A tleap script that builds the chain and sets N, CA, C and O, in Angstrom:
source leaprc.protein.ff14SB
mol = sequence {
  NMET THR LEU ARG HIE GLY ALA CYS ARG CYS
  GLY ARG VAL ARG TYR SER VAL SER GLY GLU
  PRO ASN ARG VAL GLY ILE CYS HIE CYS THR
  ASP CYS ARG GLN GLU SER GLY SER ALA PHE
  THR PHE PHE GLY ILE TRP GLU ALA GLU ALA
  PHE SER THR THR GLY GLU THR ALA VAL TYR
  GLU GLY ARG ARG PHE CYS PRO GLN CYS GLY
  SER HIE VAL PHE ALA ILE ASP ASP VAL GLU
  ALA GLU ILE LYS LEU GLY SER LEU ASP ILE
  ALA PRO THR ASP MET VAL PRO THR TYR GLU
  LEU TRP VAL LYS ARG ARG GLU PRO TRP LEU
  LYS PRO LEU PRO GLY ALA GLU GLN TYR ASP
  GLN ASP ARG LEU ALA ASP GLN THR ARG CLEU
}
set mol.1.N position { 105.810 65.526 87.939 }
set mol.1.CA position { 106.271 66.747 88.601 }
set mol.1.C position { 105.121 67.756 88.645 }
set mol.1.O position { 104.409 67.949 87.659 }
set mol.2.N position { 104.958 68.375 89.775 }
set mol.2.CA position { 103.907 69.370 89.962 }
set mol.2.C position { 104.226 70.623 89.155 }
set mol.2.O position { 105.359 71.104 89.166 }
set mol.3.N position { 103.228 71.148 88.456 }
set mol.3.CA position { 103.365 72.399 87.724 }
set mol.3.C position { 102.253 73.323 88.198 }
set mol.3.O position { 101.068 73.003 88.099 }
set mol.4.N position { 102.660 74.473 88.715 }
set mol.4.CA position { 101.692 75.459 89.203 }
set mol.4.C position { 101.748 76.691 88.321 }
set mol.4.O position { 102.791 77.032 87.763 }
set mol.5.N position { 100.586 77.364 88.204 }
set mol.5.CA position { 100.487 78.559 87.378 }
set mol.5.C position { 99.898 79.683 88.213 }
set mol.5.O position { 99.151 79.449 89.163 }
set mol.6.N position { 100.245 80.898 87.844 }
set mol.6.CA position { 99.691 82.057 88.514 }
set mol.6.C position { 99.730 83.261 87.606 }
set mol.6.O position { 100.248 83.205 86.491 }
set mol.7.N position { 99.171 84.357 88.101 }
set mol.7.CA position { 99.072 85.564 87.280 }
set mol.7.C position { 98.817 86.780 88.156 }
set mol.7.O position { 98.481 86.677 89.336 }
set mol.8.N position { 98.990 87.925 87.531 }
set mol.8.CA position { 98.603 89.180 88.172 }
set mol.8.C position { 97.080 89.302 88.102 }
set mol.8.O position { 96.425 88.436 87.523 }
set mol.9.N position { 96.530 90.317 88.658 }
set mol.9.CA position { 95.079 90.506 88.722 }
set mol.9.C position { 94.448 90.617 87.338 }
set mol.9.O position { 93.374 90.062 87.106 }
set mol.10.N position { 95.101 91.330 86.412 }
set mol.10.CA position { 94.520 91.524 85.079 }
set mol.10.C position { 94.895 90.408 84.101 }
set mol.10.O position { 94.322 90.328 83.014 }
set mol.11.N position { 95.842 89.553 84.469 }
set mol.11.CA position { 96.222 88.430 83.630 }
set mol.11.C position { 97.283 88.703 82.579 }
set mol.11.O position { 97.633 87.804 81.814 }
set mol.12.N position { 97.801 89.917 82.524 }
set mol.12.CA position { 98.837 90.236 81.532 }
set mol.12.C position { 100.186 89.636 81.871 }
set mol.12.O position { 100.997 89.385 80.979 }
set mol.13.N position { 100.434 89.403 83.147 }
set mol.13.CA position { 101.661 88.742 83.585 }
set mol.13.C position { 101.255 87.366 84.089 }
set mol.13.O position { 100.444 87.238 85.006 }
set mol.14.N position { 101.836 86.334 83.471 }
set mol.14.CA position { 101.563 84.957 83.874 }
set mol.14.C position { 102.880 84.282 84.198 }
set mol.14.O position { 103.932 84.676 83.696 }
set mol.15.N position { 102.816 83.268 85.034 }
set mol.15.CA position { 104.029 82.512 85.345 }
set mol.15.C position { 103.689 81.058 85.594 }
set mol.15.O position { 102.537 80.696 85.835 }
set mol.16.N position { 104.725 80.232 85.529 }
set mol.16.CA position { 104.648 78.819 85.876 }
set mol.16.C position { 105.840 78.490 86.748 }
set mol.16.O position { 106.918 79.066 86.601 }
set mol.17.N position { 105.632 77.561 87.650 }
set mol.17.CA position { 106.717 77.086 88.495 }
set mol.17.C position { 106.560 75.575 88.630 }
set mol.17.O position { 105.466 75.071 88.888 }
set mol.18.N position { 107.673 74.860 88.452 }
set mol.18.CA position { 107.599 73.405 88.475 }
set mol.18.C position { 108.270 72.842 89.722 }
set mol.18.O position { 109.214 73.419 90.262 }
set mol.19.N position { 107.756 71.702 90.157 }
set mol.19.CA position { 108.303 71.044 91.335 }
set mol.19.C position { 107.770 71.650 92.621 }
set mol.19.O position { 106.871 72.490 92.623 }
set mol.20.N position { 108.352 71.197 93.691 }
set mol.20.CA position { 107.952 71.686 95.009 }
set mol.20.C position { 108.863 72.839 95.433 }
set mol.20.O position { 110.026 72.884 95.031 }
set mol.21.N position { 108.354 73.764 96.232 }
set mol.21.CA position { 109.198 74.870 96.684 }
set mol.21.C position { 110.304 74.379 97.626 }
set mol.21.O position { 110.152 73.370 98.315 }
set mol.22.N position { 111.405 75.106 97.636 }
set mol.22.CA position { 112.479 74.830 98.596 }
set mol.22.C position { 112.032 75.159 100.010 }
set mol.22.O position { 112.418 74.496 100.973 }
set mol.23.N position { 111.218 76.188 100.117 }
set mol.23.CA position { 110.694 76.583 101.416 }
set mol.23.C position { 109.490 77.502 101.208 }
set mol.23.O position { 109.334 78.115 100.152 }
set mol.24.N position { 108.655 77.582 102.225 }
set mol.24.CA position { 107.451 78.405 102.213 }
set mol.24.C position { 107.439 79.202 103.502 }
set mol.24.O position { 107.684 78.655 104.577 }
set mol.25.N position { 107.155 80.497 103.402 }
set mol.25.CA position { 107.186 81.318 104.595 }
set mol.25.C position { 106.160 82.428 104.611 }
set mol.25.O position { 105.415 82.645 103.656 }
set mol.26.N position { 106.153 83.115 105.722 }
set mol.26.CA position { 105.350 84.311 105.943 }
set mol.26.C position { 106.310 85.388 106.420 }
set mol.26.O position { 107.174 85.133 107.259 }
set mol.27.N position { 106.156 86.593 105.883 }
set mol.27.CA position { 107.015 87.703 106.308 }
set mol.27.C position { 106.170 88.865 106.807 }
set mol.27.O position { 105.183 89.256 106.184 }
set mol.28.N position { 106.590 89.411 107.962 }
set mol.28.CA position { 105.892 90.526 108.602 }
set mol.28.C position { 106.688 91.832 108.499 }
set mol.28.O position { 106.344 92.806 109.168 }
set mol.29.N position { 107.750 91.877 107.671 }
set mol.29.CA position { 108.595 93.080 107.598 }
set mol.29.C position { 107.829 94.258 107.006 }
set mol.29.O position { 106.791 94.082 106.368 }
set mol.30.N position { 108.345 95.437 107.222 }
set mol.30.CA position { 107.697 96.651 106.735 }
set mol.30.C position { 107.553 96.641 105.219 }
set mol.30.O position { 106.501 97.018 104.703 }
set mol.31.N position { 108.590 96.216 104.489 }
set mol.31.CA position { 108.510 96.179 103.026 }
set mol.31.C position { 107.368 95.271 102.567 }
set mol.31.O position { 106.572 95.665 101.715 }
set mol.32.N position { 107.284 94.084 103.112 }
set mol.32.CA position { 106.227 93.144 102.714 }
set mol.32.C position { 104.844 93.658 103.095 }
set mol.32.O position { 103.884 93.480 102.345 }
set mol.33.N position { 104.742 94.285 104.242 }
set mol.33.CA position { 103.456 94.837 104.663 }
set mol.33.C position { 103.021 95.957 103.717 }
set mol.33.O position { 101.865 96.007 103.298 }
set mol.34.N position { 103.955 96.855 103.381 }
set mol.34.CA position { 103.612 97.954 102.487 }
set mol.34.C position { 103.302 97.465 101.078 }
set mol.34.O position { 102.364 97.940 100.437 }
set mol.35.N position { 104.100 96.509 100.600 }
set mol.35.CA position { 103.897 95.967 99.256 }
set mol.35.C position { 102.544 95.280 99.127 }
set mol.35.O position { 101.845 95.460 98.129 }
set mol.36.N position { 102.173 94.492 100.135 }
set mol.36.CA position { 100.932 93.716 100.061 }
set mol.36.C position { 99.712 94.503 100.532 }
set mol.36.O position { 98.579 94.167 100.184 }
set mol.37.N position { 99.943 95.548 101.322 }
set mol.37.CA position { 98.816 96.268 101.907 }
set mol.37.C position { 98.127 95.447 102.983 }
set mol.37.O position { 96.975 95.703 103.333 }
set mol.38.N position { 98.842 94.456 103.505 }
set mol.38.CA position { 98.286 93.555 104.507 }
set mol.38.C position { 99.267 93.412 105.665 }
set mol.38.O position { 100.307 94.070 105.688 }
set mol.39.N position { 98.939 92.559 106.616 }
set mol.39.CA position { 99.769 92.392 107.806 }
set mol.39.C position { 100.988 91.508 107.560 }
set mol.39.O position { 101.919 91.509 108.366 }
set mol.40.N position { 100.998 90.752 106.458 }
set mol.40.CA position { 102.132 89.877 106.139 }
set mol.40.C position { 102.045 89.457 104.677 }
set mol.40.O position { 101.049 89.722 104.004 }
set mol.41.N position { 103.095 88.802 104.192 }
set mol.41.CA position { 103.134 88.225 102.852 }
set mol.41.C position { 103.378 86.726 102.963 }
set mol.41.O position { 104.193 86.280 103.770 }
set mol.42.N position { 102.669 85.957 102.153 }
set mol.42.CA position { 102.760 84.498 102.077 }
set mol.42.C position { 103.501 84.177 100.777 }
set mol.42.O position { 103.035 84.536 99.696 }
set mol.43.N position { 104.648 83.507 100.876 }
set mol.43.CA position { 105.485 83.306 99.689 }
set mol.43.C position { 106.111 81.918 99.675 }
set mol.43.O position { 106.203 81.241 100.699 }
set mol.44.N position { 106.539 81.517 98.479 }
set mol.44.CA position { 107.275 80.273 98.293 }
set mol.44.C position { 108.533 80.548 97.502 }
set mol.44.O position { 108.557 81.433 96.646 }
set mol.45.N position { 109.579 79.789 97.786 }
set mol.45.CA position { 110.876 79.956 97.119 }
set mol.45.C position { 111.180 78.701 96.301 }
set mol.45.O position { 111.173 77.589 96.830 }
set mol.46.N position { 111.446 78.887 95.010 }
set mol.46.CA position { 111.849 77.820 94.101 }
set mol.46.C position { 113.205 78.159 93.500 }
set mol.46.O position { 113.638 79.311 93.540 }
set mol.47.N position { 113.872 77.156 92.946 }
set mol.47.CA position { 115.078 77.400 92.160 }
set mol.47.C position { 114.681 78.252 90.956 }
set mol.47.O position { 113.596 78.072 90.402 }
set mol.48.N position { 115.546 79.174 90.550 }
set mol.48.CA position { 115.233 80.079 89.444 }
set mol.48.C position { 114.901 79.324 88.163 }
set mol.48.O position { 114.026 79.747 87.407 }
set mol.49.N position { 115.589 78.212 87.908 }
set mol.49.CA position { 115.345 77.478 86.665 }
set mol.49.C position { 113.993 76.761 86.650 }
set mol.49.O position { 113.569 76.285 85.596 }
set mol.50.N position { 113.315 76.674 87.780 }
set mol.50.CA position { 111.990 76.059 87.842 }
set mol.50.C position { 110.883 77.051 87.488 }
set mol.50.O position { 109.711 76.681 87.428 }
set mol.51.N position { 111.254 78.306 87.255 }
set mol.51.CA position { 110.303 79.399 87.064 }
set mol.51.C position { 110.346 79.923 85.632 }
set mol.51.O position { 111.422 80.051 85.047 }
set mol.52.N position { 109.179 80.226 85.067 }
set mol.52.CA position { 109.104 80.899 83.769 }
set mol.52.C position { 107.955 81.897 83.818 }
set mol.52.O position { 106.993 81.725 84.567 }
set mol.53.N position { 108.074 82.932 83.013 }
set mol.53.CA position { 107.061 83.985 83.021 }
set mol.53.C position { 106.837 84.539 81.629 }
set mol.53.O position { 107.716 84.472 80.770 }
set mol.54.N position { 105.651 85.087 81.416 }
set mol.54.CA position { 105.324 85.803 80.191 }
set mol.54.C position { 104.668 87.118 80.580 }
set mol.54.O position { 104.071 87.234 81.651 }
set mol.55.N position { 104.783 88.095 79.710 }
set mol.55.CA position { 104.192 89.401 79.968 }
set mol.55.C position { 105.218 90.367 80.518 }
set mol.55.O position { 106.225 89.971 81.104 }
set mol.56.N position { 104.946 91.614 80.320 }
set mol.56.CA position { 105.849 92.681 80.760 }
set mol.56.C position { 105.665 92.961 82.243 }
set mol.56.O position { 104.540 93.072 82.730 }
set mol.57.N position { 106.784 93.074 82.956 }
set mol.57.CA position { 106.733 93.437 84.367 }
set mol.57.C position { 107.522 94.710 84.589 }
set mol.57.O position { 108.421 95.047 83.819 }
set mol.58.N position { 107.175 95.401 85.636 }
set mol.58.CA position { 107.964 96.520 86.138 }
set mol.58.C position { 108.653 96.011 87.395 }
set mol.58.O position { 108.227 95.019 87.985 }
set mol.59.N position { 109.716 96.690 87.801 }
set mol.59.CA position { 110.463 96.222 88.959 }
set mol.59.C position { 110.743 97.387 89.904 }
set mol.59.O position { 111.066 98.494 89.472 }
set mol.60.N position { 110.614 97.117 91.186 }
set mol.60.CA position { 110.969 98.069 92.228 }
set mol.60.C position { 111.707 97.303 93.306 }
set mol.60.O position { 111.154 96.382 93.907 }
set mol.61.N position { 112.950 97.674 93.555 }
set mol.61.CA position { 113.794 97.021 94.559 }
set mol.61.C position { 113.785 95.496 94.410 }
set mol.61.O position { 113.707 94.771 95.402 }
set mol.62.N position { 113.867 95.016 93.170 }
set mol.62.CA position { 113.959 93.595 92.894 }
set mol.62.C position { 112.641 92.847 92.857 }
set mol.62.O position { 112.613 91.665 92.513 }
set mol.63.N position { 111.561 93.505 93.199 }
set mol.63.CA position { 110.249 92.862 93.206 }
set mol.63.C position { 109.503 93.249 91.940 }
set mol.63.O position { 109.414 94.425 91.588 }
set mol.64.N position { 108.970 92.244 91.266 }
set mol.64.CA position { 108.318 92.463 89.979 }
set mol.64.C position { 106.801 92.510 90.142 }
set mol.64.O position { 106.204 91.758 90.913 }
set mol.65.N position { 106.203 93.434 89.377 }
set mol.65.CA position { 104.767 93.621 89.426 }
set mol.65.C position { 104.252 93.993 88.046 }
set mol.65.O position { 105.021 94.394 87.172 }
set mol.66.N position { 102.961 93.859 87.860 }
set mol.66.CA position { 102.331 94.198 86.591 }
set mol.66.C position { 102.185 95.713 86.495 }
set mol.66.O position { 101.616 96.331 87.394 }
set mol.67.N position { 102.695 96.331 85.407 }
set mol.67.CA position { 102.561 97.773 85.281 }
set mol.67.C position { 101.123 98.214 84.977 }
set mol.67.O position { 100.794 99.391 85.129 }
set mol.68.N position { 100.270 97.282 84.549 }
set mol.68.CA position { 98.878 97.613 84.245 }
set mol.68.C position { 98.010 97.627 85.501 }
set mol.68.O position { 97.353 98.626 85.794 }
set mol.69.N position { 98.006 96.514 86.245 }
set mol.69.CA position { 97.108 96.413 87.399 }
set mol.69.C position { 97.822 96.614 88.743 }
set mol.69.O position { 97.170 96.803 89.770 }
set mol.70.N position { 99.161 96.573 88.735 }
set mol.70.CA position { 99.929 96.820 89.953 }
set mol.70.C position { 100.138 95.614 90.850 }
set mol.70.O position { 100.761 95.739 91.904 }
set mol.71.N position { 99.630 94.440 90.459 }
set mol.71.CA position { 99.784 93.244 91.288 }
set mol.71.C position { 101.246 92.842 91.420 }
set mol.71.O position { 101.970 92.748 90.429 }
set mol.72.N position { 101.667 92.607 92.650 }
set mol.72.CA position { 103.004 92.080 92.912 }
set mol.72.C position { 102.921 90.568 92.799 }
set mol.72.O position { 102.106 89.932 93.467 }
set mol.73.N position { 103.779 89.987 91.938 }
set mol.73.CA position { 103.673 88.556 91.713 }
set mol.73.C position { 104.931 87.776 92.042 }
set mol.73.O position { 104.829 86.637 92.497 }
set mol.74.N position { 106.119 88.341 91.832 }
set mol.74.CA position { 107.324 87.564 92.094 }
set mol.74.C position { 108.551 88.456 92.180 }
set mol.74.O position { 108.527 89.635 91.829 }
set mol.75.N position { 109.631 87.837 92.667 }
set mol.75.CA position { 110.978 88.409 92.636 }
set mol.75.C position { 111.878 87.268 92.169 }
set mol.75.O position { 111.639 86.110 92.512 }
set mol.76.N position { 112.900 87.582 91.397 }
set mol.76.CA position { 113.782 86.531 90.902 }
set mol.76.C position { 115.197 87.067 90.780 }
set mol.76.O position { 115.415 88.229 90.439 }
set mol.77.N position { 116.159 86.186 91.067 }
set mol.77.CA position { 117.562 86.499 90.813 }
set mol.77.C position { 118.176 85.289 90.114 }
set mol.77.O position { 117.443 84.434 89.618 }
set mol.78.N position { 119.474 85.203 90.066 }
set mol.78.CA position { 120.130 84.090 89.364 }
set mol.78.C position { 119.931 82.750 90.063 }
set mol.78.O position { 120.116 81.702 89.445 }
set mol.79.N position { 119.562 82.767 91.326 }
set mol.79.CA position { 119.493 81.536 92.119 }
set mol.79.C position { 118.058 81.120 92.432 }
set mol.79.O position { 117.704 79.952 92.265 }
set mol.80.N position { 117.233 82.057 92.882 }
set mol.80.CA position { 115.903 81.720 93.382 }
set mol.80.C position { 114.807 82.613 92.802 }
set mol.80.O position { 115.042 83.749 92.389 }
set mol.81.N position { 113.605 82.051 92.790 }
set mol.81.CA position { 112.392 82.800 92.443 }
set mol.81.C position { 111.482 82.774 93.667 }
set mol.81.O position { 111.191 81.712 94.216 }
set mol.82.N position { 111.043 83.944 94.080 }
set mol.82.CA position { 110.107 84.070 95.199 }
set mol.82.C position { 108.743 84.403 94.622 }
set mol.82.O position { 108.562 85.445 93.993 }
set mol.83.N position { 107.799 83.524 94.835 }
set mol.83.CA position { 106.458 83.685 94.300 }
set mol.83.C position { 105.514 84.132 95.412 }
set mol.83.O position { 105.511 83.562 96.503 }
set mol.84.N position { 104.718 85.151 95.127 }
set mol.84.CA position { 103.653 85.542 96.056 }
set mol.84.C position { 102.536 84.515 95.895 }
set mol.84.O position { 101.844 84.514 94.878 }
set mol.85.N position { 102.354 83.654 96.870 }
set mol.85.CA position { 101.467 82.510 96.724 }
set mol.85.C position { 100.001 82.882 96.569 }
set mol.85.O position { 99.205 82.075 96.090 }
set mol.86.N position { 99.640 84.076 96.964 }
set mol.86.CA position { 98.281 84.550 96.722 }
set mol.86.C position { 97.990 84.784 95.250 }
set mol.86.O position { 96.830 84.945 94.869 }
set mol.87.N position { 99.027 84.806 94.413 }
set mol.87.CA position { 98.833 85.020 92.974 }
set mol.87.C position { 98.679 83.717 92.196 }
set mol.87.O position { 98.503 83.744 90.978 }
set mol.88.N position { 98.743 82.566 92.890 }
set mol.88.CA position { 98.516 81.289 92.217 }
set mol.88.C position { 97.074 81.196 91.717 }
set mol.88.O position { 96.157 81.747 92.327 }
set mol.89.N position { 96.888 80.489 90.599 }
set mol.89.CA position { 95.552 80.340 90.021 }
set mol.89.C position { 94.610 79.553 90.923 }
set mol.89.O position { 93.408 79.819 90.943 }
set mol.90.N position { 95.140 78.589 91.668 }
set mol.90.CA position { 94.291 77.733 92.498 }
set mol.90.C position { 94.524 78.049 93.976 }
set mol.90.O position { 95.652 78.033 94.469 }
set mol.91.N position { 93.427 78.333 94.655 }
set mol.91.CA position { 93.490 78.575 96.095 }
set mol.91.C position { 92.380 77.767 96.755 }
set mol.91.O position { 91.317 77.601 96.157 }
set mol.92.N position { 92.583 77.272 97.939 }
set mol.92.CA position { 93.812 77.395 98.710 }
set mol.92.C position { 94.896 76.484 98.153 }
set mol.92.O position { 94.618 75.541 97.413 }
set mol.93.N position { 96.125 76.781 98.520 }
set mol.93.CA position { 97.242 75.961 98.078 }
set mol.93.C position { 97.420 74.790 99.037 }
set mol.93.O position { 96.793 74.729 100.095 }
set mol.94.N position { 98.286 73.866 98.645 }
set mol.94.CA position { 98.622 72.750 99.533 }
set mol.94.C position { 99.903 73.041 100.306 }
set mol.94.O position { 100.459 72.155 100.954 }
set mol.95.N position { 100.363 74.275 100.234 }
set mol.95.CA position { 101.629 74.652 100.871 }
set mol.95.C position { 101.388 75.285 102.234 }
set mol.95.O position { 100.496 76.116 102.403 }
set mol.96.N position { 102.199 74.876 103.200 }
set mol.96.CA position { 102.084 75.381 104.561 }
set mol.96.C position { 103.408 76.035 104.941 }
set mol.96.O position { 104.462 75.426 104.763 }
set mol.97.N position { 103.379 77.263 105.462 }
set mol.97.CA position { 104.620 77.915 105.862 }
set mol.97.C position { 105.352 77.129 106.944 }
set mol.97.O position { 104.746 76.615 107.884 }
set mol.98.N position { 106.672 77.052 106.786 }
set mol.98.CA position { 107.510 76.377 107.787 }
set mol.98.C position { 108.297 77.383 108.623 }
set mol.98.O position { 108.987 77.011 109.572 }
set mol.99.N position { 108.187 78.664 108.259 }
set mol.99.CA position { 108.869 79.687 109.042 }
set mol.99.C position { 108.177 81.033 108.879 }
set mol.99.O position { 107.463 81.277 107.907 }
set mol.100.N position { 108.413 81.906 109.870 }
set mol.100.CA position { 107.922 83.282 109.842 }
set mol.100.C position { 109.106 84.214 110.044 }
set mol.100.O position { 109.953 83.989 110.909 }
set mol.101.N position { 109.151 85.267 109.228 }
set mol.101.CA position { 110.213 86.266 109.305 }
set mol.101.C position { 109.692 87.553 109.930 }
set mol.101.O position { 108.502 87.860 109.860 }
set mol.102.N position { 110.594 88.289 110.534 }
set mol.102.CA position { 110.304 89.603 111.125 }
set mol.102.C position { 109.126 89.533 112.099 }
set mol.102.O position { 108.224 90.371 112.071 }
set mol.103.N position { 109.157 88.517 112.955 }
set mol.103.CA position { 108.057 88.365 113.908 }
set mol.103.C position { 108.003 89.504 114.917 }
set mol.103.O position { 106.978 89.705 115.568 }
set mol.104.N position { 109.091 90.246 115.053 }
set mol.104.CA position { 109.031 91.404 115.957 }
set mol.104.C position { 108.090 92.481 115.412 }
set mol.104.O position { 107.729 93.406 116.139 }
set mol.105.N position { 107.693 92.372 114.149 }
set mol.105.CA position { 106.732 93.298 113.549 }
set mol.105.C position { 105.364 92.655 113.339 }
set mol.105.O position { 104.464 93.284 112.783 }
set mol.106.N position { 105.201 91.417 113.776 }
set mol.106.CA position { 103.904 90.730 113.637 }
set mol.106.C position { 102.871 91.459 114.489 }
set mol.106.O position { 103.176 91.908 115.594 }
set mol.107.N position { 101.669 91.574 113.984 }
set mol.107.CA position { 100.582 92.189 114.738 }
set mol.107.C position { 100.356 91.386 116.019 }
set mol.107.O position { 100.394 90.156 115.982 }
set mol.108.N position { 100.123 92.048 117.142 }
set mol.108.CA position { 99.969 91.320 118.405 }
set mol.108.C position { 98.766 90.389 118.430 }
set mol.108.O position { 98.745 89.449 119.225 }
set mol.109.N position { 97.771 90.616 117.592 }
set mol.109.CA position { 96.603 89.752 117.548 }
set mol.109.C position { 96.817 88.528 116.662 }
set mol.109.O position { 95.966 87.639 116.631 }
set mol.110.N position { 97.945 88.466 115.938 }
set mol.110.CA position { 98.294 87.283 115.151 }
set mol.110.C position { 99.163 86.377 116.005 }
set mol.110.O position { 100.183 86.816 116.536 }
set mol.111.N position { 98.781 85.157 116.137 }
set mol.111.CA position { 99.552 84.190 116.929 }
set mol.111.C position { 100.602 83.521 116.042 }
set mol.111.O position { 100.401 83.426 114.831 }
set mol.112.N position { 101.714 83.058 116.610 }
set mol.112.CA position { 102.704 82.318 115.830 }
set mol.112.C position { 102.072 81.096 115.164 }
set mol.112.O position { 101.232 80.413 115.750 }
set mol.113.N position { 102.487 80.846 113.957 }
set mol.113.CA position { 101.982 79.686 113.233 }
set mol.113.C position { 102.525 78.418 113.886 }
set mol.113.O position { 103.742 78.253 113.967 }
set mol.114.N position { 101.668 77.525 114.348 }
set mol.114.CA position { 102.131 76.312 115.037 }
set mol.114.C position { 103.111 75.514 114.165 }
set mol.114.O position { 102.849 75.252 112.991 }
set mol.115.N position { 104.223 75.143 114.759 }
set mol.115.CA position { 105.223 74.333 114.086 }
set mol.115.C position { 106.176 75.090 113.184 }
set mol.115.O position { 107.149 74.511 112.702 }
set mol.116.N position { 105.926 76.364 112.944 }
set mol.116.CA position { 106.796 77.163 112.073 }
set mol.116.C position { 107.935 77.773 112.878 }
set mol.116.O position { 107.734 78.250 113.995 }
set mol.117.N position { 109.134 77.754 112.301 }
set mol.117.CA position { 110.265 78.423 112.945 }
set mol.117.C position { 109.987 79.920 112.977 }
set mol.117.O position { 109.402 80.473 112.045 }
set mol.118.N position { 110.407 80.565 114.045 }
set mol.118.CA position { 110.153 81.988 114.244 }
set mol.118.C position { 111.480 82.748 114.213 }
set mol.118.O position { 112.405 82.420 114.957 }
set mol.119.N position { 111.571 83.758 113.355 }
set mol.119.CA position { 112.784 84.569 113.251 }
set mol.119.C position { 112.434 86.007 113.590 }
set mol.119.O position { 111.500 86.579 113.029 }
set mol.120.N position { 113.184 86.581 114.504 }
set mol.120.CA position { 112.966 87.958 114.921 }
set mol.120.C position { 113.077 88.909 113.735 }
set mol.120.O position { 112.309 89.864 113.618 }
set mol.121.N position { 114.039 88.638 112.859 }
set mol.121.CA position { 114.226 89.447 111.653 }
set mol.121.C position { 114.307 88.512 110.449 }
set mol.121.O position { 113.457 87.637 110.280 }
set mol.122.N position { 115.331 88.697 109.614 }
set mol.122.CA position { 115.509 87.886 108.421 }
set mol.122.C position { 116.077 86.515 108.771 }
set mol.122.O position { 116.844 86.384 109.725 }
set mol.123.N position { 115.710 85.514 108.017 }
set mol.123.CA position { 116.140 84.119 108.275 }
set mol.123.C position { 117.650 83.963 108.272 }
set mol.123.O position { 118.190 83.281 109.143 }
set mol.124.N position { 118.346 84.566 107.327 }
set mol.124.CA position { 119.794 84.422 107.242 }
set mol.124.C position { 120.531 85.382 108.174 }
set mol.124.O position { 121.563 85.028 108.744 }
set mol.125.N position { 120.013 86.570 108.326 }
set mol.125.CA position { 120.695 87.561 109.171 }
set mol.125.C position { 120.455 87.301 110.660 }
set mol.125.O position { 121.293 87.629 111.499 }
set mol.126.N position { 119.324 86.719 110.968 }
set mol.126.CA position { 118.948 86.480 112.362 }
set mol.126.C position { 119.338 85.055 112.743 }
set mol.126.O position { 118.573 84.121 112.500 }
set mol.127.N position { 120.468 84.882 113.312 }
set mol.127.CA position { 120.961 83.546 113.679 }
set mol.127.C position { 120.363 83.060 115.001 }
set mol.127.O position { 120.535 81.900 115.374 }
set mol.128.N position { 119.670 83.938 115.698 }
set mol.128.CA position { 119.024 83.528 116.941 }
set mol.128.C position { 117.540 83.369 116.701 }
set mol.128.O position { 116.851 84.339 116.386 }
set mol.129.N position { 117.054 82.180 116.844 }
set mol.129.CA position { 115.632 81.918 116.662 }
set mol.129.C position { 114.910 82.176 117.967 }
set mol.129.O position { 115.463 82.001 119.053 }
set mol.130.N position { 113.686 82.587 117.838 }
set mol.130.CA position { 112.864 82.838 119.026 }
set mol.130.C position { 112.325 81.540 119.571 }
set mol.130.O position { 111.608 81.540 120.571 }
savepdb mol mol.pdb
quit
């Protein structure tokens, strides 16, 4: 079974995730753009029980980050763990996004990812795919 590790920028928050992700995506929503300071966020979703973490985190609107360096690393609930894939120890990853969210907010100079499903807004709320 694959075991991946990651951390915040300063290394005080570490995590492990086992197995393969349920899905991998890119999000262009305003929250993800503001959180990352970039045009999108690259993330993977695993079952919550596949995830473990050490170190103290702070939380804002369900998203966990290191209170020391401010790195956003994950969000978790009772069902799923969302990992910011840029925080993995090894880059590049072998994971390829299969969908894009909030494409109506994608920068016009960014082209749709070939082969990825395109959602105007959220994957579950947006039942009409582009």
